[in-house]
C-alpha positions as MATLAB code, in Angstrom:
seq = 'XXXXXXXXXXXXXXXXXXXXXXXXXXXXXXXXXXXXXXXXXXXXXXXXXXXXXXXXXXXXXXXXXXXXXXXXXXXXXXXXXXXXXXXXXXXXXXXXXXXXXXXXXXXXXXXXXXXX';
ca = [
      75.348  114.800   91.638;
      78.849  113.348   91.787;
      82.254  114.178   93.226;
      85.412  114.626   91.173;
      88.822  114.946   92.735;
      92.236  115.694   91.343;
      95.164  114.053   93.082;
      98.667  115.370   92.625;
     101.861  115.562   94.627;
     103.817  118.759   95.202;
     107.391  119.455   96.211;
     108.436  121.554   99.194;
     107.837  124.731   97.170;
     104.292  123.692   96.251;
     105.110  122.884   92.625;
     103.269  119.909   91.164;
     105.492  117.023   90.070;
     103.227  113.960   89.987;
      99.611  113.581   89.000;
      97.416  111.657   86.631;
      99.129  113.162   83.573;
     102.569  111.980   84.639;
     101.058  108.625   85.576;
      99.502  108.243   82.095;
     102.794  109.287   80.513;
     104.696  106.633   82.467;
     102.103  103.986   81.589;
     102.406  104.995   77.934;
     106.183  104.735   78.057;
     105.876  101.315   79.619;
     103.439  100.238   76.891;
     105.225  101.752   73.877;
     108.868  101.828   75.002;
     108.992  105.403   73.767;
     108.567  108.845   75.303;
     107.622  110.260   71.908;
     104.869  107.688   71.283;
     103.498  108.056   74.816;
     103.432  111.842   74.438;
     101.730  111.653   71.039;
      99.067  109.354   72.463;
      98.333  111.985   75.114;
      98.446  114.871   72.608;
     101.447  116.306   74.459;
     104.484  117.815   72.821;
     107.646  115.791   73.210;
     109.316  118.783   74.905;
     106.457  119.054   77.450;
     106.694  115.322   78.201;
     110.462  115.566   78.686;
     109.961  118.496   81.062;
     107.426  116.550   83.120;
     109.780  113.573   83.359;
     112.797  115.720   84.212;
     110.831  117.417   87.010;
     109.681  114.043   88.330;
     113.181  112.571   88.456;
     114.663  115.737   89.947;
     112.019  115.963   92.673;
     112.254  112.268   93.565;
     116.031  112.449   93.343;
     116.063  109.159   91.482;
     116.101  107.596   88.073;
     112.631  106.667   86.806;
     113.569  105.969   83.188;
     116.203  103.995   81.324;
     116.846  105.945   78.142;
     118.601  104.254   75.265;
     119.665  106.444   72.389;
     121.402  105.602   69.231;
     121.274  106.164   65.511;
     118.572  104.566   63.454;
     117.873  101.779   65.946;
     116.408  104.164   68.563;
     116.217  101.488   71.192;
     113.713  103.423   73.242;
     112.919  104.052   76.873;
     111.846  101.752   79.679;
     110.908  102.304   83.295;
     113.426  101.519   85.990;
     112.325   99.294   88.848;
     111.694  102.510   90.797;
     109.580  103.790   87.897;
     107.553  100.570   87.801;
     107.055  100.796   91.554;
     105.930  104.424   91.299;
     103.313  103.536   88.655;
     102.044  100.597   90.702;
     101.865  102.471   94.011;
     100.356  105.628   92.492;
      97.575  103.570   90.903;
      96.763  101.918   94.241;
      96.941  105.223   96.117;
      94.682  106.950   93.603;
      92.054  104.183   93.807;
      92.046  104.278   97.610;
      91.721  108.066   97.786;
      88.944  108.147   95.177;
      87.082  105.333   96.914;
      87.306  107.158  100.244;
      86.159  110.423   98.648;
      83.174  108.698   97.040;
      82.134  107.104  100.356;
      82.402  110.420  102.164;
      80.475  112.158   99.399;
      77.634  109.650   99.745;
      77.488  110.441  103.465;
      77.444  114.140  102.646;
      74.631  113.692  100.110;
      72.516  111.742  102.584;
      72.996  114.340  105.298;
      72.342  117.176  102.880;
      69.192  115.549  101.528;
      67.866  115.311  105.099;
      68.117  119.096  105.348;
      65.809  119.691  102.358;
];
């Protein structure tokens, strides 16, 4: 028996804007310097990835990506300092929440096993 949790953030209307998928997408962009490559790695369409990123930036009311366009050079995309900070803090937050959930689940299992 194990516990699995899904962590995501919602806006004031309850719409999801940040979760593990967006986190992985941002990490992929940071690694590859490309939205397209990060999306391909996740088996996401480019359009879906763009939508996720647009929603994220709109909800946070801030720029998360530096996009550089241009001809054949296609200079790519990088994370802003705010984007880097979001990735870093989300990773820490996720680890803390999962660790807490696992500890509480162990307590639950022990108490439940006593009932048997």
